[in-house]
Residue, then its C-alpha position, 0 to 999 in steps of 0.5 A: m601655271g602650276s605649283y611645286i609641292e614636294v612629297n616626303d617620306t622623311l622629316q630631316i630637320t636640325r635642332g633649330q628646326g625642332f629636332p627633339e632635344q632629348l635625343k642625343y646620339e652619345e647618350h643613345v649609344k651608352k643606353p639606347f632610347k626606346a619609343e615607349y619613353f616618348k609615347d605621349v609626347v608630341f614634338e614640333f618642327k618649324n620653318k622647314p624650307g619648301i612646301r612639303i607633304f608627308h605620309r599620313p598615319p598609319v604610314r610612317n615617315f623617317l626621322v632624320e637629324n641634320i647635323d651640319g649637313k650630315w644625316l643621322y637616321w633616328g627612326q620612324i614617326h607619324i606626322t600628326e599636323v602640317e602647316h604651310d606658310y605660302v608667303n615664306g615657302t616653309t612647312s611646320g608641323k607636329f609628330k610622334i615618335i613610333y620607333i627609335n633605331t638601335p645604335e646598330e640600326m642607325k649605322t645600317a639605316f643610312d646604307l639601306i635608305d640613303r647611300n649618299p656618301d656626302t651626308n653620312y653622319l656615321a661614316s668613318 
C-alpha cells in the first residue's frame, strides 16, 4: 500500500486560504509593489487541499492568487514552514515573499509558466 504526496513549485491559494491581503492587483497596476516592502513579513496559508511538499529555500516557489478559479502569478516566495493535517488531508504553512512581478511580468508569466487558457486571470 502506498501514499500519494504532491510535490509543488507553486503555492496557489485564495484569500480565504491566506493569500496576502496587502497584495491587490488594482493597486499594483497603479503603483507596483516591491518585495522589499515585505522583507521581514511572514505570511501564513492554511487548509490547502492535499498533502503537498514544496521546494525548500533557497529554491523559489511561485506565488499565485486563485481568484474564482483564475490564476494571477504574483511572483516568487520561499516556503519557511509546512504542516500536514493527515486526518483532513490539507497542507498549511508559512512563506516569505522574495520577488514580486511587475504588472507587465504578471501578464507574461502566465504564458511562460502555465498556458492553461481556462485559468488565465488576465486573459482579455
